[in-house]
Each structure stands twice: as structure tokens, then as C-alpha cells.
Backbone as numpy.savetxt, mean C-alpha at the origin, in Angstrom:
# Nx Ny Nz CAx CAy CAz Cx Cy Cz
-12.10 -0.79 -15.96 -11.00 -0.38 -15.27 -11.06 -1.02 -14.02
-10.50 -2.16 -13.55 -10.63 -2.49 -11.84 -9.91 -1.57 -11.33
-10.37 -0.67 -9.76 -9.88 0.43 -9.07 -9.95 0.46 -7.37
-8.92 0.26 -6.83 -9.30 0.34 -5.54 -9.42 1.93 -4.69
-9.47 1.88 -3.50 -9.29 3.12 -2.96 -8.46 2.94 -1.69
-7.37 3.65 -1.45 -6.51 2.95 -0.02 -5.95 4.61 0.87
-6.76 4.24 1.91 -6.51 5.49 2.65 -5.23 5.35 4.13
-4.43 6.62 4.44 -4.13 6.31 6.11 -5.38 6.36 6.86
-5.15 6.11 8.27 -5.86 5.48 9.15 -5.97 6.81 10.08
-6.50 7.67 9.37 -6.78 9.59 10.15 -8.27 9.43 10.02
-9.29 8.57 9.39 -10.69 8.82 9.02 -11.44 8.09 10.70
-12.29 9.13 10.37 -13.05 8.45 11.91 -13.80 7.21 11.30
-14.02 6.21 12.20 -14.65 5.25 12.04 -15.92 4.94 10.94
-16.99 6.59 11.56 -17.95 6.66 10.69 -17.75 7.42 9.47
-16.76 7.52 9.37 -16.54 8.66 8.12 -15.78 6.96 7.27
-14.98 6.04 7.63 -14.70 5.07 7.22 -15.55 4.42 6.50
-16.63 4.19 7.09 -18.19 2.84 6.90 -18.67 3.99 5.65
-18.69 5.43 5.99 -19.16 5.88 4.74 -18.87 5.71 3.67
-17.62 6.59 3.41 -16.92 6.23 2.84 -17.11 4.82 1.83
-16.52 3.59 2.50 -16.55 2.33 2.08 -18.09 1.88 1.10
-19.24 2.65 2.01 -20.19 2.34 1.86 -20.36 3.27 -0.19
-19.99 4.05 0.18 -19.82 5.56 -1.35 -18.92 4.32 -2.39
-18.46 3.96 -1.91 -17.41 3.33 -3.38 -17.77 2.12 -3.54
-18.51 1.34 -2.72 -19.22 -0.15 -3.20 -20.15 0.32 -3.71
-20.99 1.89 -4.01 -22.23 1.92 -4.66 -21.33 2.02 -5.69
-20.37 3.00 -5.90 -20.02 3.59 -7.09 -19.22 2.42 -8.16
-19.19 1.64 -7.68 -18.28 0.46 -8.38 -16.37 0.13 -7.64
-16.26 0.80 -6.92 -15.14 0.29 -6.60 -14.70 -1.01 -6.26
-13.28 -1.65 -6.62 -12.93 -3.41 -6.37 -12.90 -3.70 -4.89
-12.36 -2.20 -4.24 -11.87 -2.98 -3.11 -11.42 -1.27 -2.21
-11.52 -1.50 -0.96 -10.52 -0.88 0.25 -9.75 -0.74 0.65
-8.57 0.28 1.09 -7.49 -0.37 1.72 -7.27 0.56 2.59
-6.59 -0.40 4.01 -6.19 0.66 5.13 -4.74 0.87 5.04
-3.68 1.59 5.57 -2.26 1.47 6.21 -2.90 0.93 7.07
-1.63 0.16 8.37 -1.71 0.47 9.37 -0.33 1.61 9.83
-0.63 1.90 11.79 -0.09 2.91 11.74 0.06 2.71 13.53
0.90 2.83 13.93 1.77 2.54 15.53 0.83 3.90 16.42
0.46 4.49 15.43 -0.11 6.12 16.31 -1.73 6.40 15.63
-2.10 5.65 15.01 -3.44 6.42 14.47 -4.13 4.95 14.88
-5.20 5.09 14.12 -6.64 4.20 14.41 -6.45 3.49 14.32
-6.80 1.99 14.49 -6.32 0.22 14.36 -7.25 0.03 13.01
-6.42 -0.74 12.62 -6.49 -1.45 11.04 -7.64 -2.32 10.93
-7.73 -3.31 11.74 -8.20 -4.11 12.06 -9.38 -3.85 12.47
-10.17 -2.87 13.10 -11.26 -2.16 13.57 -11.53 -2.15 12.38
-11.22 -0.68 11.59 -11.55 -0.41 10.31 -12.14 -1.34 9.51
-11.70 -2.15 9.58 -11.63 -3.63 8.12 -13.19 -4.18 8.91
-13.16 -4.53 9.92 -14.40 -5.20 10.83 -15.85 -4.05 10.49
-15.73 -2.99 11.02 -16.68 -1.86 10.59 -17.10 -1.63 9.38
-15.88 -1.73 8.59 -16.11 -1.01 6.98 -16.77 -2.66 6.31
-17.07 -3.92 6.89 -17.37 -5.23 6.61 -18.80 -5.31 6.70
-19.54 -4.55 8.19 -20.75 -4.72 8.85 -21.64 -3.85 7.90
-20.97 -2.79 7.07 -21.22 -1.47 6.31 -21.30 -1.49 5.52
-20.75 -2.68 4.22 -20.81 -2.93 3.14 -21.50 -4.80 2.82
-21.23 -4.94 1.45 -21.67 -6.46 0.84 -21.01 -6.81 0.25
-20.44 -6.18 -0.95 -20.12 -6.16 -2.01 -18.37 -6.09 -2.23
-17.70 -5.42 -1.79 -16.74 -4.59 -1.92 -15.84 -5.45 -1.31
-14.27 -5.58 -1.15 -13.32 -6.49 -0.98 -12.88 -5.59 0.20
-11.61 -5.76 1.11 -11.36 -4.83 2.32 -9.65 -5.64 2.30
-9.39 -4.72 2.53 -7.77 -5.25 2.78 -6.75 -4.80 3.39
-5.62 -4.75 4.08 -4.69 -4.22 5.11 -4.14 -3.90 4.09
-3.12 -2.49 4.03 -2.58 -2.23 3.30 -1.05 -1.25 3.75
-0.72 -1.94 5.03 -0.41 -3.77 4.97 0.15 -3.19 6.61
-0.45 -4.57 7.56 -0.16 -4.99 8.79 1.52 -5.00 9.15
1.83 -4.96 10.21 3.02 -4.94 10.45 3.51 -5.85 10.86
4.59 -6.69 10.26 4.66 -7.86 10.53 6.27 -7.98 11.40
6.31 -6.56 12.57 7.43 -6.61 13.47 6.48 -6.80 14.62
5.29 -5.97 14.94 4.12 -6.13 15.61 2.83 -7.00 16.05
3.04 -7.65 14.92 2.10 -8.73 15.00 2.42 -9.98 14.86
2.49 -10.72 15.36 2.97 -12.17 15.40 2.28 -12.95 14.21
2.85 -13.76 13.47 1.81 -13.97 12.61 0.84 -15.53 12.72
0.51 -15.77 13.81 -0.49 -16.45 14.43 -1.32 -14.91 14.88
-1.25 -14.43 15.47 -2.30 -13.53 15.53 -2.48 -12.61 14.26
-1.78 -12.77 13.29 -2.37 -12.11 12.17 -3.56 -13.43 11.11
-2.70 -14.65 11.52 -3.84 -15.69 10.98 -4.76 -15.93 11.60
-5.20 -15.80 12.59 -6.55 -15.52 13.43 -7.34 -14.65 13.53
-6.70 -13.54 13.23 -7.43 -12.08 13.01 -8.18 -12.12 11.57
-7.55 -12.36 10.87 -8.06 -12.22 9.17 -8.65 -13.73 8.81
-8.54 -14.71 9.64 -9.67 -15.63 9.25 -11.26 -14.98 9.75
-10.85 -14.43 11.14 -12.46 -14.48 12.07 -12.69 -13.04 10.95
-12.05 -12.42 10.09 -12.53 -10.98 9.84 -12.95 -11.78 8.14
-11.84 -12.71 7.57 -12.77 -13.43 6.72 -14.53 -14.08 6.43
-14.84 -14.29 8.02 -15.64 -15.08 8.22 -16.65 -13.60 7.85
-16.42 -12.81 8.73 -17.72 -11.81 9.31 -17.48 -11.06 8.13
-16.46 -10.98 6.70 -17.05 -10.27 5.57 -17.65 -11.13 4.45
-17.74 -12.56 4.78 -18.10 -13.57 3.72 -17.29 -13.31 2.91
-15.87 -13.49 3.03 -14.67 -13.64 2.22 -14.21 -12.59 1.83
-14.43 -11.37 2.04 -14.04 -10.43 0.68 -12.64 -9.96 1.89
-11.89 -10.52 2.64 -11.02 -9.76 3.23 -9.53 -9.85 2.59
-8.55 -8.93 2.57 -7.42 -9.23 2.30 -6.25 -9.12 3.24
-5.29 -9.98 3.26 -4.14 -9.61 4.18 -2.97 -9.75 3.28
-3.29 -8.11 3.14 -1.99 -7.25 3.55 -0.77 -7.12 4.47
0.50 -7.68 3.84 1.72 -7.46 4.94 2.70 -6.77 4.52
3.98 -6.21 5.45 4.96 -5.76 5.33 5.66 -5.52 6.43
6.91 -4.71 6.11 7.69 -4.67 7.18 7.12 -3.94 7.97
6.56 -2.84 7.41 6.26 -1.45 8.19 6.57 -0.39 8.26
6.04 0.87 9.21 6.80 2.07 8.77 8.45 2.20 9.46
9.21 2.44 8.35 10.46 2.76 8.63 10.91 3.93 10.03
10.22 4.72 9.74 10.25 6.07 10.90 9.74 5.32 12.10
8.98 4.85 11.93 8.27 4.42 13.50 8.81 2.78 14.18
9.04 2.08 13.22 9.43 1.12 13.75 10.57 1.01 14.86
11.13 1.74 14.23 12.54 1.79 15.31 12.21 2.53 16.76
11.36 3.65 17.11 11.19 3.80 17.92 10.23 3.00 18.98
9.99 1.73 19.14 9.45 0.47 19.85 10.33 -0.47 19.64
11.95 0.00 19.41 12.90 -1.05 19.78 13.23 -1.95 18.58
12.26 -2.00 16.93 12.68 -2.77 16.19 14.31 -2.21 14.90
15.06 -2.53 14.60 15.75 -2.19 13.59 15.44 -2.78 12.19
15.21 -1.91 11.19 15.49 -1.96 10.10 16.44 -2.21 9.40
17.44 -1.43 9.38 19.06 -1.56 8.84 20.30 -1.90 10.03
20.61 -2.76 9.26 21.80 -3.02 8.17 20.48 -4.36 7.47
20.02 -4.19 6.11 19.12 -5.63 5.87 19.98 -7.09 6.34
21.62 -6.66 6.06 22.30 -8.05 6.18 21.95 -8.87 7.76
21.52 -7.69 8.15 21.12 -8.20 9.72 20.03 -8.13 10.01
19.34 -7.65 9.40 18.12 -7.78 10.05 16.77 -8.86 9.05
17.85 -8.92 7.70 17.16 -9.95 6.37 15.33 -9.77 6.24
15.03 -9.06 5.94 13.69 -8.52 5.98 12.88 -9.68 4.50
13.55 -10.23 3.84 12.95 -11.22 2.94 12.83 -12.17 3.83
13.74 -12.78 4.64 13.62 -13.99 5.56 12.29 -14.31 6.04
12.53 -12.65 7.17 10.55 -12.54 8.30 9.63 -12.39 7.37
10.27 -11.71 5.82 8.62 -12.29 5.36 8.07 -13.58 5.04
9.35 -14.85 4.61 9.13 -15.81 4.30 8.42 -16.70 5.47
8.80 -16.62 6.26 8.41 -16.97 7.52 6.82 -16.67 7.95
7.02 -15.57 7.51 5.54 -15.08 8.30 4.34 -15.67 7.57
4.28 -15.77 6.09 3.51 -15.99 4.87 3.55 -17.42 5.47
4.78 -18.26 5.58 4.60 -19.97 5.92 3.73 -19.70 7.19
4.07 -19.31 8.09 3.14 -19.24 9.49 1.64 -19.21 9.21
1.91 -18.17 8.49 0.06 -17.88 8.19 -0.91 -19.11 7.60
0.40 -19.52 6.64 -0.52 -20.30 5.31 -0.85 -21.65 6.56
0.10 -22.31 7.29 0.43 -23.22 8.24 -0.74 -23.30 9.01
-1.46 -22.15 9.36 -2.11 -21.82 10.95 -4.06 -22.21 10.32
-3.86 -21.69 8.64 -5.07 -21.73 8.08 -5.54 -22.99 7.25
-4.19 -24.14 7.55 -4.47 -24.97 7.08 -5.22 -26.33 7.92
-5.15 -25.55 9.22 -5.67 -26.35 10.42 -5.34 -27.41 10.94
-3.59 -27.92 10.67 -3.30 -29.02 11.09 -2.14 -28.63 12.28
-1.68 -29.22 12.98 -0.63 -29.02 14.02 0.23 -28.18 13.07
0.54 -27.14 14.17 2.23 -26.55 13.20 2.97 -26.27 14.62
4.28 -27.06 13.58 5.31 -27.14 14.41 6.00 -26.27 12.81
7.02 -24.95 13.66 7.56 -23.81 12.68 8.97 -23.66 14.01
9.81 -24.00 13.73 11.09 -23.16 14.00 11.74 -22.38 13.12
12.02 -21.15 13.16 12.34 -20.27 12.57 13.32 -19.06 12.83
13.69 -18.13 12.38 15.10 -17.33 12.57 14.02 -16.48 13.81
12.59 -16.04 12.94 12.30 -14.79 13.70 10.94 -15.21 14.22
10.39 -16.57 14.01 9.43 -17.04 14.33 8.80 -18.36 14.58
8.76 -18.59 16.16 8.41 -20.08 16.55 7.04 -20.64 16.81
6.67 -21.95 16.50 5.39 -21.75 16.56 5.46 -23.97 17.24
4.88 -24.39 17.83 5.00 -25.74 18.66 3.32 -25.92 18.89
3.49 -27.00 18.13 2.33 -27.72 18.57 0.58 -26.85 18.60
0.56 -25.84 18.24 -0.57 -24.95 17.91 -1.35 -25.64 16.93
-2.76 -25.85 16.70 -3.79 -26.12 16.35 -5.10 -24.42 16.17
-5.30 -24.18 15.08 -6.49 -23.64 14.96 -7.79 -24.02 15.16
-8.24 -23.78 16.15 -9.50 -24.34 17.10 -10.60 -23.85 15.94
-10.63 -23.26 14.67 -12.25 -23.26 13.83 -11.80 -23.63 12.45
-12.55 -23.89 11.17 -12.37 -23.39 9.92 -12.26 -22.43 9.26
-11.49 -22.57 8.83 -11.25 -21.51 7.68 -12.03 -21.81 6.03
-12.70 -20.98 5.87 -13.99 -21.39 4.82 -13.48 -20.66 3.65
-12.76 -21.41 2.77 -11.95 -20.64 1.49 -10.71 -19.98 1.93
-9.62 -19.59 0.89 -8.76 -19.02 1.15 -8.82 -17.53 1.27
-8.32 -17.06 1.63 -8.02 -15.65 2.35 -6.20 -14.95 1.68
-6.68 -14.32 0.76 -5.60 -13.66 -0.20 -4.38 -13.07 0.71
-3.18 -13.28 0.39 -2.33 -12.52 1.05 -1.58 -11.74 0.00
-1.18 -10.38 0.07 -0.47 -9.68 -0.64 0.87 -8.85 0.26
2.00 -8.78 -0.46 2.84 -8.27 0.10 3.80 -7.02 0.02
4.01 -6.29 0.26 4.36 -5.12 -0.07 5.85 -4.95 0.33
6.83 -4.37 -1.05 8.26 -4.56 -0.76 8.16 -3.49 -1.52
9.75 -2.82 -1.23 9.98 -1.75 -2.34 11.31 -2.30 -2.48
11.98 -3.59 -2.03 13.08 -4.65 -2.55 13.35 -5.46 -3.76
13.49 -5.16 -4.54 13.46 -6.19 -6.11 13.58 -7.44 -5.82
14.48 -7.97 -5.13 14.37 -9.37 -4.35 12.81 -9.91 -3.83
12.89 -8.81 -2.98 11.38 -9.09 -2.17 10.58 -9.15 -3.19
9.97 -7.87 -4.05 9.34 -8.07 -4.80 8.99 -9.51 -5.96
10.19 -9.71 -6.10 10.64 -11.10 -6.91 9.79 -12.38 -6.29
10.61 -12.18 -4.91 9.95 -13.79 -4.26 8.59 -13.53 -3.57
7.88 -12.60 -3.54 6.57 -12.34 -3.16 5.64 -12.78 -4.03
6.29 -12.72 -5.35 5.56 -13.41 -6.81 5.24 -14.67 -6.50
6.11 -15.41 -5.97 6.42 -17.01 -5.84 5.62 -17.62 -4.68
4.92 -16.96 -3.53 4.17 -17.42 -2.69 3.11 -16.41 -2.31
2.98 -15.36 -2.39 1.60 -14.39 -2.46 0.72 -14.57 -3.62
-0.76 -13.68 -3.05 -1.90 -13.84 -3.88 -1.61 -12.62 -5.40
-0.60 -11.48 -4.14 -0.98 -10.03 -4.84 0.64 -9.49 -4.41
1.07 -8.55 -5.22 2.38 -7.95 -4.60 2.00 -6.39 -4.38
2.50 -5.79 -3.63 1.73 -4.09 -3.42 3.53 -3.44 -3.54
3.20 -2.85 -5.02 4.32 -2.15 -5.69 4.76 -0.76 -4.58
3.75 -0.03 -4.54 4.34 1.22 -4.11 3.06 1.42 -2.75
4.10 2.60 -1.97 3.11 2.56 -1.14 2.65 4.14 -0.79
2.37 4.61 -2.14 1.84 6.30 -2.69 2.40 6.59 -3.84
3.58 6.54 -3.25 4.34 7.58 -4.84 5.82 6.84 -5.33
5.30 6.50 -7.12 6.31 5.90 -7.49 5.84 6.81 -9.29
6.81 6.38 -9.90 7.02 7.21 -11.56 6.42 5.96 -12.42
5.92 6.03 -12.94 5.52 5.16 -14.33 6.78 4.33 -14.80
7.83 5.18 -14.81 9.17 4.08 -15.14 9.52 3.40 -13.62
9.47 4.05 -12.66 9.92 2.96 -11.41 8.93 1.90 -11.46
7.32 2.32 -11.96 6.66 1.00 -11.73 6.92 0.10 -12.41
7.44 0.57 -13.84 7.77 -0.54 -14.63 8.73 -1.33 -14.33
10.28 -1.39 -13.22 11.12 -1.46 -12.68 10.48 -2.61 -12.04
9.57 -2.25 -11.13 9.44 -3.20 -10.22 8.51 -4.10 -10.52
7.87 -3.71 -11.39 6.75 -4.60 -12.28 8.07 -5.88 -13.13
8.70 -5.31 -13.13 9.41 -6.22 -13.93 10.32 -7.49 -12.84
10.77 -7.05 -11.76 10.72 -7.91 -11.01 10.17 -8.88 -10.04
8.54 -8.53 -10.37 7.67 -9.10 -9.95 7.34 -10.13 -10.75
7.81 -9.76 -12.46 7.52 -10.81 -13.34 8.86 -12.30 -13.32
9.67 -12.08 -12.66 10.65 -12.72 -12.39 10.33 -13.63 -11.52
9.46 -13.55 -10.39 9.48 -14.67 -9.73 7.90 -15.02 -10.25
7.14 -14.68 -11.11 5.82 -15.32 -12.08 6.57 -16.41 -12.76
7.66 -15.92 -13.19 7.92 -16.74 -14.34 8.61 -17.86 -13.62
9.20 -17.99 -12.50 9.76 -19.06 -11.70 8.64 -19.98 -11.09
7.61 -18.88 -10.96 6.34 -19.82 -10.15 5.16 -20.36 -11.48
5.24 -19.65 -12.66 4.21 -20.38 -13.84 2.70 -19.90 -13.55
2.93 -18.61 -13.09 1.34 -18.11 -12.60 1.45 -16.76 -12.38
0.71 -16.06 -12.95 1.07 -14.29 -12.66 -0.01 -14.39 -11.03
0.32 -13.09 -10.52 -0.22 -12.58 -9.24 -0.89 -11.11 -9.70
-1.20 -10.53 -9.01 -2.16 -9.13 -8.92 -1.23 -8.53 -8.21
-0.85 -7.29 -9.39 0.06 -6.38 -9.22 -0.86 -5.07 -8.91
-0.80 -4.61 -7.07 -1.55 -3.30 -7.09 0.15 -2.48 -6.57
-0.70 -0.94 -6.72 0.04 0.11 -6.56 -0.79 1.05 -5.77
-0.17 1.42 -4.78 -1.05 2.59 -4.42 -0.18 3.94 -5.11
-1.15 5.17 -5.44 -0.95 6.12 -6.12 -1.72 7.24 -5.24
-1.15 8.16 -4.99 -1.22 9.46 -4.62 -2.19 10.11 -5.65
-3.66 10.45 -5.01 -4.34 11.25 -6.07 -5.20 12.19 -5.61
-4.87 13.37 -6.70 -5.43 14.64 -5.99 -6.19 15.39 -7.84
-7.52 15.41 -6.73 -8.81 15.54 -8.28 -9.32 17.07 -7.33
-9.83 17.97 -8.95 -10.01 19.21 -8.60 -10.70 19.86 -9.44
-11.99 20.46 -9.73 -12.34 21.02 -10.89 -11.56 22.00 -11.21
-10.78 22.83 -10.24 -9.29 23.73 -10.79 -8.08 22.99 -10.35
-7.33 22.36 -11.79 -6.51 21.97 -11.46 -5.51 22.04 -10.65
-5.31 23.66 -10.56 -4.27 24.23 -9.35 -4.31 23.87 -8.01
-5.49 24.25 -7.64 -6.23 23.84 -5.94 -5.73 21.96 -6.26
-5.99 21.28 -7.18 -5.80 19.80 -6.74 -3.78 19.62 -6.79
-2.79 20.38 -7.58 -1.95 20.49 -7.16 -1.14 21.18 -5.81
-2.07 22.12 -5.10 -1.70 23.00 -4.35 -1.97 21.77 -2.85
-2.83 20.90 -3.26 -3.30 19.89 -2.19 -2.00 19.01 -2.14
-1.00 18.73 -3.09 0.24 17.81 -2.85 0.55 18.17 -2.37
1.35 19.45 -2.80 2.49 20.48 -2.34 1.85 20.70 -0.70
0.62 20.96 0.42 0.43 20.83 1.19 0.77 19.77 2.20
0.73 18.37 1.40 0.76 17.37 1.86 2.30 16.82 2.65
2.48 17.22 3.85 3.42 16.87 4.87 4.46 15.66 4.05
3.30 14.34 3.85 4.08 13.19 3.23 4.86 13.06 2.11
4.13 14.34 0.93 5.05 14.64 0.01 6.19 14.67 0.00
6.33 16.18 0.32 7.48 16.57 0.18 8.77 16.04 2.05
7.93 15.44 2.46 9.15 14.29 3.19 9.58 12.96 2.21
8.87 12.50 1.29 8.89 11.71 0.85 10.25 12.22 -0.73
9.72 13.09 -1.51 10.67 13.76 -2.38 11.85 14.48 -2.04
12.06 14.50 -0.82 13.54 15.08 0.03 14.02 14.63 0.61
13.54 13.55 0.82 14.53 12.09 1.57 14.02 10.90 1.30
13.70 10.21 0.61 13.64 8.92 0.06 13.14 8.79 -1.10
12.35 9.63 -2.04 12.27 9.13 -3.58 13.72 9.80 -4.47
13.82 8.53 -4.79 15.26 8.53 -5.64 15.62 9.08 -6.34
16.58 9.69 -7.12 16.60 11.20 -8.22 16.86 10.17 -10.03
17.43 9.20 -9.65 17.01 8.25 -10.85 15.79 8.45 -11.23
14.72 7.84 -10.28 13.58 7.64 -10.80 12.84 8.70 -11.72
13.25 9.91 -10.55 12.83 11.05 -11.69 12.94 11.71 -12.80
14.37 11.29 -13.23 15.36 12.04 -14.12 14.97 11.61 -15.35
13.79 10.77 -15.66 13.30 10.55 -17.02 12.16 11.73 -17.56
11.30 12.27 -16.19 10.38 12.78 -16.36 11.10 14.38 -16.15
12.27 14.76 -16.50 13.27 16.13 -16.50 13.32 16.81 -14.99
13.24 15.93 -13.88 13.77 16.65 -12.26 14.71 15.85 -12.41
15.65 17.08 -12.45 17.47 16.21 -11.84 17.13 16.86 -10.26
18.60 16.33 -10.09 18.92 16.80 -8.63 19.06 18.22 -8.25
19.81 19.00 -9.17 19.93 20.24 -8.71 18.81 20.93 -9.32
18.01 20.69 -9.98 16.23 20.77 -9.65 15.74 20.75 -8.60
15.73 19.76 -7.90 15.45 19.73 -6.67 16.59 20.12 -5.86
17.04 20.79 -5.58 18.58 21.42 -4.62 17.76 22.13 -3.65
17.04 23.54 -4.24 16.63 24.37 -3.65 15.56 24.09 -2.13
15.09 23.11 -2.97 13.71 22.36 -2.07 14.74 21.83 -0.88
14.88 20.72 -1.39 15.84 20.15 -0.66 16.65 20.61 0.97
17.28 21.65 0.44 17.74 22.79 1.38 16.95 23.17 2.02
15.64 23.61 2.13 15.20 24.56 2.61 14.36 23.50 3.92
14.06 21.66 3.09 14.01 21.11 3.71 14.78 20.58 5.04
16.16 20.63 4.68 16.77 20.16 5.72 17.03 21.66 6.50
16.67 22.89 6.50 16.79 23.85 7.17 15.88 23.69 8.25
14.65 23.13 7.84 13.59 22.87 8.66 12.36 23.98 7.96
12.56 24.76 6.94 11.62 25.47 6.65 10.58 24.75 5.38
9.92 23.70 6.18 8.89 23.40 5.53 7.71 24.05 4.49
7.27 25.04 4.74 6.53 26.15 3.74 7.16 26.16 2.62
8.94 26.71 2.57 9.30 27.43 1.94 9.97 25.89 0.95
9.67 25.16 1.57 10.17 23.41 0.98 8.90 23.28 -0.13
7.74 23.45 0.35 6.74 23.14 -0.38 6.49 23.84 -1.41
6.65 25.13 -1.37 6.85 26.19 -2.60 7.50 25.98 -3.38
8.70 25.35 -3.11 9.61 25.03 -4.16 9.75 24.02 -4.87
8.87 22.55 -4.65 8.36 21.57 -5.03 7.85 21.80 -6.59
9.10 21.40 -7.59 8.63 21.09 -8.99 7.81 20.53 -9.61
7.02 21.17 -9.99 5.59 20.92 -11.27 5.49 19.84 -11.31
6.80 19.42 -11.98 7.23 18.60 -12.83 7.13 16.95 -12.36
7.65 17.45 -10.72 7.85 16.23 -9.60 6.45 15.87 -9.31
5.35 16.89 -8.95 4.00 16.18 -8.93 3.76 15.26 -10.34
3.69 15.93 -11.22 3.00 15.21 -11.97 3.57 13.64 -12.61
4.67 13.61 -12.23 5.62 12.44 -12.52 5.26 11.57 -10.99
5.26 11.74 -10.07 4.55 11.26 -8.58 3.61 10.79 -8.48
2.45 11.70 -9.08 1.22 11.19 -8.06 0.06 11.37 -9.12
-1.27 11.01 -9.00 -2.27 11.17 -10.00 -3.27 12.65 -9.73
-2.71 13.93 -10.66 -3.29 15.09 -9.88 -3.99 15.60 -10.70
-5.16 16.31 -11.11 -5.37 17.59 -11.91 -6.92 17.17 -12.14
-7.24 16.99 -13.48 -9.15 16.84 -13.38 -9.02 14.91 -13.72
-10.35 14.82 -13.55 -10.98 13.56 -14.09 -10.14 13.30 -15.16
-10.05 13.40 -16.17 -10.12 13.06 -17.65 -8.24 13.08 -16.77
-7.89 13.50 -16.69 -6.36 13.33 -16.72 -5.60 12.45 -15.89
-6.34 12.25 -14.75 -6.53 11.50 -13.95 -6.45 9.85 -14.30
-8.14 9.80 -15.06 -8.23 8.16 -15.82 -6.87 8.25 -16.95
-6.73 8.99 -17.78 -4.70 8.86 -18.63 -3.83 8.41 -17.86
-3.89 9.33 -16.41 -2.30 8.83 -15.85 -2.80 7.08 -15.48
-3.99 7.04 -14.82 -3.96 5.51 -14.42 -3.74 4.85 -15.23
-4.28 4.78 -16.58 -3.94 4.13 -17.79 -2.17 3.68 -18.13
-1.36 4.71 -17.77 -0.37 4.74 -18.03 0.11 3.72 -16.60
0.11 3.85 -15.89 0.74 2.76 -14.82 -0.01 1.71 -15.48
-1.40 1.42 -15.97 -1.96 0.03 -16.22 -1.37 -0.20 -17.19
-0.58 0.54 -18.18 0.12 -0.58 -19.18 1.47 -1.08 -18.65
1.99 0.01 -17.44 3.09 -0.69 -16.89 3.26 -1.87 -16.21
1.82 -1.93 -16.43 1.97 -3.63 -15.49 1.08 -3.65 -14.34
0.93 -2.81 -13.68 -0.13 -2.68 -12.74 -1.66 -3.26 -12.89
-1.80 -4.36 -12.53 -3.05 -5.24 -12.41 -4.13 -4.38 -11.28
-3.58 -3.60 -10.29 -4.94 -3.17 -9.19 -4.50 -1.43 -8.99
-4.47 -0.80 -9.80 -4.08 0.46 -9.15 -5.31 0.86 -7.73
-4.39 1.82 -7.03 -5.21 1.65 -5.56 -4.89 3.21 -5.20
-6.00 4.66 -5.68 -5.98 5.64 -5.81 -6.22 6.34 -4.12
-4.89 7.12 -3.67 -5.12 7.26 -2.40 -5.39 8.76 -2.46
-6.83 8.94 -2.11 -7.46 10.32 -2.37 -7.03 10.98 -0.92
-6.58 12.40 -2.04 -6.28 13.29 -0.74 -6.78 14.87 -1.36
-6.25 15.78 -0.30 -7.07 17.44 -1.18 -9.16 16.76 -0.64
-9.84 17.37 -1.79 -11.35 17.53 -1.75 -11.14 15.64 -2.05
-11.36 15.09 -1.08 -11.35 13.82 -0.56 -12.89 13.12 -1.27
-14.20 13.74 -1.13 -15.39 13.31 -1.68 -15.41 13.85 -2.90
-14.68 14.84 -3.69 -15.01 14.99 -5.13 -14.30 13.80 -5.95
-12.71 13.64 -5.29 -11.79 13.19 -6.02 -12.63 11.30 -5.80
-13.30 11.01 -5.14 -13.83 9.52 -5.15 -14.79 9.57 -5.77
-15.91 10.77 -6.08 -17.00 10.79 -7.07 -16.66 10.76 -8.77
-15.43 11.55 -8.85 -14.79 11.76 -9.79 -13.93 10.65 -10.47
-13.56 10.17 -9.95 -12.26 8.62 -10.10 -13.78 7.60 -10.38
-14.25 7.66 -9.72 -15.58 6.52 -10.52 -16.12 6.56 -12.04
-15.74 7.83 -12.62 -16.19 7.78 -13.86 -14.96 6.30 -15.08
-13.84 6.54 -14.21 -12.87 5.69 -14.74 -13.26 3.84 -14.60
-14.03 3.76 -13.74 -14.30 2.11 -13.92 -14.52 1.76 -14.71
């Protein structure tokens, strides 16, 4: 089974390089790093990890199409590809919904911000730059006039597009090398719906693409400790309270009524109580949590749903999780 690892940019650079080297020795396919406005820089991570490894693929999961101009992204990732011997993947997306408005960029309403058009133009410009020809592009979001890349891009740099929008997922399959279906939390049922969207784009293009999906993962010899690590993870309770759609959880016996006490505690600002009230069924439905054997079964469920590149995002006992998951490769 092909398996990747994904991380938030909270590791020190030394930790990131050591983790990438260990993942390479264990047979992982790839390492992916999120971009953040207030954490370490994703490009620096990728550069350092490239220097400390020889085989493993390295990807941004994802860079922000608001904060990096596509010409800058094109030159940066062409350079990273050169430095890594062609092992880098440019993953791109709209960026962090909570933080982008803090620097003056609107996300909603989408009728005005047109996220799919932004991504379409972004991919077009990046590819035009890599072709080495003089770029003339006059889009709604990006303009490039008379620019020519000053060095040759050896080989193709894969582009992956991340999106939660059905239309953009289908569109991404028509222009990108891969689609990132989830930033960390999704059920098998929800993943199947996303894969269906991608398949529409694949049918239109006449070609299949890589279907990657982040999976929040917590393993421990004691499954109760693994589950507690998920409860203690702020991102999980925030997503469950404010982001995850109820219909995604309904097939797993997690109703809106069952989530109500947790959401009420969250709204009151009582985060410890909200964490305590998280239904165990929600953890099982949205994450890969428990023992190594159970994790292997869960990842296979997502693979059967159409994911071709599962990306485990380890929390809790990260070292144990990385080691234990390698048995599924």
C-alpha cells in the first residue's frame, strides 16, 4: 500500500529532516507539509528535507494561492525540483479560511471571490512559466506580461489541487496531476462523495489522477490513549463543532442531537468540557485511531472508497504512529 505522511508546520527543522529520513527508511511514499501564515515556512521545510533524503517524495499540502503569486510559486518549485532531483510536488489551494481574512483577503461569498477561477488561472500561469516561453496572461486575478523563465525546468513538476468544493474537485481532475480531498478529517462516506466528483473530471479528461487524502491519525499500544490524543487536539474539536457537516456523520450514528452538548460547551468557550463530550463514534468516523491493525483496516476502507494516496497526519505519540503505520506499507 502506498502511504504518505503529512504534518502541520510545528516541527523544528531538525525534527522535520529526521522524520523525513526515518520515513524514507521505513518505505513511505511521500512527506507533505501544510503552509501556515504564523508557523515555519513550508518551502524552507521542503528544501531542508530534500537535503536530508534521497528517495522520498516531498510536497506542499498546500501553498496558499492568495499569498504566493503563481510566478513566484513556479520559480520556487522549479528550484525545489532541481534541488531534490525531481521529487517535489506543488500542492496548492485557497489557503486557511480562518487566517486569510486576517490579512485582507475575502473568502466568501464565493459568487464574488470565484475560488475555482482563481485556481484555474493559478495553474495556467504556473504551467506557462514552466514551459519556458514568454508568458502573456491577462486574467481576472493574475496578470503576467513579457516574462520568460531564465532557466530550464528539467522534467515535469506534479501539481496537486486541494479543494472541498464539488465543482473544483471535478475541475481539478481535468488540469492537475492529483487532487487533495481532505485537510485531515473526513468519513469514508464523505470521501466517496468527493471521489465521485473527481471521477467526473477524470471522465471528461479521459485520464485518472492521484486522489490524495489527509487522515488525522493517532496510534498507541493503548487505544484509549490514542483516542484521548484526538480529544485533546484543538483542531479536532474546532472542526467537529464548527466545520464538519452533520450529514457526513449521520451514517455513523452521530446525529446533530448527539453532538449538541459538545457544541453548546464549545459555544460557551468551555473547551475542556467540549473535548470531554466528543462522542467516541465521531472519533472513529473521522480519524484513523487505535491500534496499528485497526489503522491498517481503516486505511484500506478509504482506499476502497477511491483514495490512491492516503496521507496519515500523526498526532499524539508521533514516533510510535510513524513506526507502527509502516507495517501497512
